[in-house]
Steps between C-alpha positions, in 0.01 A plus 500: 500500500410688816459170681858403419630843610308478824587140590820455297728491800285242678480282185877521450571402862255208471660369179854528636407328827325219311810444288730497802268267693479253212878498462542442871257209489678352199836512677361339812307232311592135499402254235376148561631214290374152582378625838837647601559870537796628299622851428355636179846607379610139473184423306604766247835329445333167430247665269780676312671174408168333410409790269845478342459130428151567367624759252787271400265210427266732311790623283615143435153383395456811284826432314403133453159602363658740249753237391226238462287737292795581271579129462132428420492772231827377345365145475178625334708696248722200432205264456317741269794598280707182453417209272411241762267204486147570630559875525137605575470238772814619677399865482159419652658284771747771598239776501242305701729334754733794561842445647450124542428461127802716415727282713364182339546654154857596584603148603300313234549718191737795540799314643486252211433767236776534244497824314563437132773726383449669168852628493628204299798571283374599156723476197620836378291643221636676199368842416252506212659546160349760274456397141727685261337798339489511123607808317246632261664653192 
């Protein structure tokens, strides 16, 4: 602690001068691109647009991955729960081949799948008739 009190002013002046010197060097610096010197400010503008495109592509691929995973899960659920021919085979194919298997399943089986409706019109039923009760005398 005594060392800092004794040399604190000198340390502070050194740190401030180092910061100012580094900023001055950064402002005077030039960047080289393909052997040509260009101002570093223009390099920042180019980098800004490249980073923006990079984040945009990352977001697009992330959304596509989430959509593909949801589609894959839906095809597994459909193959496992519906009465289709060769059910175990399709479930194994979809699980092991991922999105490609899910796409194949969709075009081969799911598009042609007809859900059997159980809501057929049933004839109206009559309420049950209770037998007449006999009077005991």
